[in-house]
C-alpha positions as CSV (number, residue, x, y, z in Angstrom):
1,M,105.2,31.3,-142.2
2,D,106.1,34.8,-142.2
3,I,105.2,36.7,-139.7
4,Y,105.9,40.3,-141.2
5,K,104.1,39.3,-143.9
6,Q,100.9,38.3,-141.7
7,I,101.1,41.5,-139.7
8,L,101.8,43.7,-142.3
9,E,98.5,42.6,-144.7
10,K,96.6,42.9,-141.4
11,A,97.8,46.4,-140.8
12,S,97.3,47.1,-143.8
13,K,93.6,46.3,-144.7
14,G,92.7,48.2,-141.0
15,K,92.7,44.8,-139.1
16,K,93.5,45.5,-135.7
17,Q,95.8,42.6,-133.6
18,L,95.9,41.4,-130.6
19,C,99.3,39.5,-128.8
20,V,99.8,37.8,-125.8
21,L,102.8,38.4,-123.4
22,L,104.1,35.3,-121.6
23,D,107.0,36.1,-119.2
24,P,108.2,32.3,-117.9
25,D,109.5,33.4,-115.1
26,K,106.0,34.1,-113.6
27,L,103.8,31.5,-114.7
28,T,103.2,27.8,-114.0
29,H,102.9,25.1,-116.3
30,A,99.2,25.3,-115.2
31,D,99.0,29.0,-115.4
32,T,100.6,28.7,-119.4
33,Q,98.0,25.8,-120.6
34,N,95.2,28.5,-119.2
35,I,95.8,31.7,-120.8
36,T,97.3,29.0,-124.6
37,F,93.6,27.3,-123.8
38,V,92.1,30.7,-124.1
39,A,94.3,32.3,-126.7
40,Q,93.4,30.1,-129.0
41,D,89.8,29.5,-128.5
42,A,89.5,33.5,-128.8
43,G,91.8,34.0,-132.0
44,I,94.5,36.1,-131.3
45,D,97.0,37.0,-133.2
46,C,100.4,36.1,-131.6
47,F,102.3,35.4,-128.3
48,F,105.2,36.6,-127.1
49,I,107.3,35.0,-125.2
50,G,109.8,37.0,-122.8
51,G,110.6,39.1,-120.1
52,S,113.2,41.6,-118.6
53,L,114.9,39.1,-116.1
54,F,114.8,35.1,-116.4
55,T,115.7,33.9,-113.0
56,S,114.5,30.2,-114.4
57,D,115.6,27.9,-117.8
58,K,112.0,28.0,-118.9
59,I,111.9,29.6,-122.3
60,D,112.1,26.4,-124.7
61,E,109.8,24.5,-122.3
62,T,107.5,27.8,-122.5
63,I,106.9,27.9,-126.0
64,I,106.9,24.3,-126.2
65,S,103.8,24.0,-124.4
66,V,101.8,27.0,-126.2
67,K,102.9,24.8,-129.6
68,E,101.7,21.6,-128.4
69,R,98.4,23.2,-127.6
70,S,97.8,26.0,-129.9
71,T,98.3,27.1,-134.0
72,I,99.5,30.7,-133.5
73,P,102.9,32.1,-134.2
74,V,104.8,32.3,-131.1
75,V,107.7,35.2,-131.7
76,I,110.5,35.9,-128.9
77,F,110.4,39.1,-127.1
78,P,114.0,38.9,-125.7
79,G,115.0,40.9,-122.6
80,N,118.4,39.4,-123.2
81,V,120.7,37.1,-125.1
82,L,120.5,34.4,-123.7
83,Q,116.7,34.3,-124.4
84,I,116.6,32.4,-128.2
85,S,115.3,29.5,-129.1
86,S,114.7,27.6,-131.9
87,H,111.4,26.2,-131.0
88,A,109.9,29.8,-131.6
89,D,108.6,31.0,-135.2
90,A,110.2,34.5,-134.7
91,I,112.3,36.9,-132.6
92,L,111.8,40.4,-132.8
93,F,114.9,42.0,-133.0
94,L,114.9,44.5,-130.7
95,S,117.0,47.9,-130.8
96,L,116.5,50.1,-127.9
97,I,116.3,53.3,-130.4
98,S,114.5,55.6,-126.9
99,G,117.6,54.8,-124.7
100,R,121.5,56.1,-125.4
101,N,122.6,52.6,-124.1
102,A,125.1,51.1,-127.0
103,E,124.6,47.9,-125.2
104,M,121.0,47.8,-126.7
105,L,121.6,49.8,-129.7
106,I,124.0,47.0,-131.5
107,G,125.7,46.0,-128.7
108,K,123.8,42.7,-127.6
109,H,122.5,42.1,-131.3
110,V,126.1,41.5,-131.8
111,I,126.2,38.9,-129.6
112,A,123.2,37.5,-130.5
113,A,123.1,37.3,-133.9
114,P,125.0,34.2,-134.5
115,Y,122.7,32.1,-132.7
116,I,120.0,33.7,-134.2
117,R,120.7,32.9,-137.6
118,E,121.6,28.7,-136.0
119,A,118.4,28.8,-134.5
120,G,116.9,29.4,-137.9
121,M,114.2,31.8,-137.0
122,E,112.3,34.3,-139.1
123,V,114.1,37.8,-137.7
124,I,111.7,40.9,-137.3
125,P,113.8,44.5,-136.9
126,T,112.2,46.3,-134.1
127,G,112.7,49.9,-132.6
128,Y,111.5,49.6,-129.0
129,M,110.7,52.6,-127.3
130,L,110.4,52.5,-123.0
131,V,107.5,55.8,-122.6
132,D,107.1,56.6,-118.6
133,G,104.5,54.6,-117.7
134,G,104.3,56.1,-113.7
135,K,107.2,54.0,-111.7
136,Q,110.5,52.8,-113.1
137,T,109.9,49.2,-114.2
138,A,112.4,46.6,-114.5
139,V,113.2,47.1,-118.5
140,S,114.4,50.2,-117.5
141,Y,116.0,49.4,-114.7
142,M,117.9,46.2,-116.5
143,S,118.2,48.3,-119.3
144,N,120.1,51.6,-117.4
145,S,118.5,54.1,-119.8
146,L,115.5,56.3,-119.4
147,P,112.3,55.9,-120.7
148,I,110.7,58.7,-122.9
149,P,108.8,61.2,-120.6
150,Y,105.1,60.2,-120.7
151,D,103.7,64.0,-122.3
152,K,106.8,64.6,-124.6
153,N,105.1,63.6,-127.8
154,D,107.3,65.3,-130.2
155,I,109.8,63.3,-128.9
156,A,108.2,59.8,-129.2
157,M,107.5,60.9,-132.7
158,C,110.5,62.0,-134.0
159,T,112.3,59.0,-132.6
160,A,109.8,55.8,-134.7
161,L,110.9,58.4,-137.2
162,A,114.4,57.6,-137.2
163,G,113.6,54.3,-136.4
164,E,111.7,53.6,-139.6
165,M,114.4,55.8,-141.5
166,L,117.2,53.3,-140.2
167,G,115.4,50.5,-141.9
168,L,113.1,48.9,-138.9
169,K,110.2,47.1,-139.6
170,L,108.1,47.3,-136.4
171,I,107.9,50.4,-133.9
172,Y,107.3,48.8,-130.6
173,M,106.2,51.6,-127.6
174,D,106.2,49.9,-124.2
175,A,105.1,51.3,-120.6
176,G,106.4,48.3,-119.3
177,S,105.2,45.6,-117.5
178,G,103.0,46.4,-114.6
179,A,102.6,50.1,-115.5
180,E,100.3,52.5,-113.4
181,K,99.5,54.4,-116.6
182,N,99.2,53.1,-120.6
183,I,100.8,55.2,-122.9
184,S,98.7,58.1,-123.5
185,L,96.1,58.2,-127.0
186,S,98.1,61.8,-127.9
187,M,101.3,60.3,-128.0
188,V,99.6,57.2,-130.1
189,E,98.2,59.2,-132.8
190,K,101.3,61.2,-133.2
191,V,103.7,58.9,-133.6
192,K,101.3,56.6,-136.0
193,T,100.3,59.7,-138.1
194,N,104.0,60.0,-138.8
195,I,105.2,57.0,-139.5
196,K,104.2,54.0,-141.9
197,I,105.2,51.0,-140.4
198,P,103.0,48.8,-138.0
199,L,102.8,50.2,-134.3
200,V,102.8,48.3,-131.2
201,I,101.9,49.4,-127.8
202,G,102.0,48.0,-124.8
203,G,102.1,48.1,-120.6
204,G,99.5,49.6,-118.6
205,I,96.3,47.8,-120.6
206,C,94.3,46.6,-118.0
207,D,90.9,46.3,-119.4
208,A,88.9,46.6,-123.4
209,Y,87.6,50.3,-123.0
210,T,91.5,51.1,-122.7
211,A,92.1,48.5,-125.7
212,K,89.3,50.2,-127.9
213,D,90.9,53.8,-126.9
214,I,94.4,53.0,-127.9
215,F,93.1,50.8,-131.3
216,N,91.3,53.6,-132.3
217,A,94.0,56.3,-131.5
218,G,96.2,54.3,-134.0
219,A,97.7,51.2,-132.8
220,D,97.8,48.7,-134.9
221,I,99.0,45.8,-132.7
222,L,98.8,45.4,-128.9
223,V,100.4,43.4,-126.2
224,I,98.8,42.5,-122.5
225,G,100.6,40.6,-120.7
226,N,100.3,41.2,-116.5
227,A,96.6,41.8,-116.6
228,V,95.7,38.4,-118.0
229,E,97.7,36.6,-115.5
230,N,95.0,36.8,-112.5
231,N,92.0,37.7,-115.3
232,S,92.8,35.7,-118.9
233,S,89.2,37.0,-119.8
234,L,90.2,40.2,-120.8
235,I,91.7,38.5,-124.2
236,Y,87.6,37.3,-124.7
237,D,86.7,41.3,-124.0
238,I,89.5,42.3,-126.8
239,M,89.1,39.8,-129.3
240,Q,85.3,40.8,-129.2
241,I,86.4,44.8,-130.1
242,I,88.5,43.8,-133.0
243,K,85.8,41.3,-134.6
C-alpha cells in the first residue's frame, strides 16, 4: 500500500480528501468503534492516529481496533518519539518547520528513525506548520514553539515553499486541537498557489460550510478530530461535499 502515491494521484485529479484524527487519550473504546464505523461507511481517505501528549499506552490498541473494523489506511500523526507502532500503515515524519526548536526540526527524528525503520511503515516526510488559532494549544506548548501569526500569509507561504525545496512531500498547516478559529482562507490560498506538493489543513474545522470554503481556497486534504468526537455525522456532511 503506497499511501503517498494515492494522495498524489487524488490531488493531481483535483479530488479533495478527508482524514479523521483519533487521539487515543481522548476516546474510549466505544468512541473509537463508533467513529471508525461512520468513517468506513462514509468512505473517508485516511485515519490519523496521534496526539500531543499520551498519558496512556493505547496507540497499538487503537490502531488494531480501527484496522479490525475498517479497510481505510491508518497513518500515525506523532506527537513524540513514543508514538510509533508497527500496526500502522504509515507515519507522517513531521518536521516542525514553522518553529525554531531544533529538537522538533531534526533532533527527535534522529532518535525515532531506527525504530521507524524497524517498524516497517511507509514514511511520509511532512513539513508541519503551526498557525495561531486563537489560543495556545497543546502542540505549541509541548513543542516549545510559537505559531505563525494568524494574518501573516507571506510568512506561511515562504515557510511552506522552503519545506518543499527541502524535499518534504506534504505541507501540513495546523491551527491545533480545539482551535477557536480555523486557518484563514487567504493564508490557505496564498500557500497553495506557491507550492506544488499536497496541502493538508487541520484545526478549528467544525462544520461542513467551513470545510467547503477551505477546500475551495486550495486545501487538498482536511483533517478533523475534536469536532467528530461529539458529532460523528460531520464526517458524512464533509464527504457529501467531496462527492
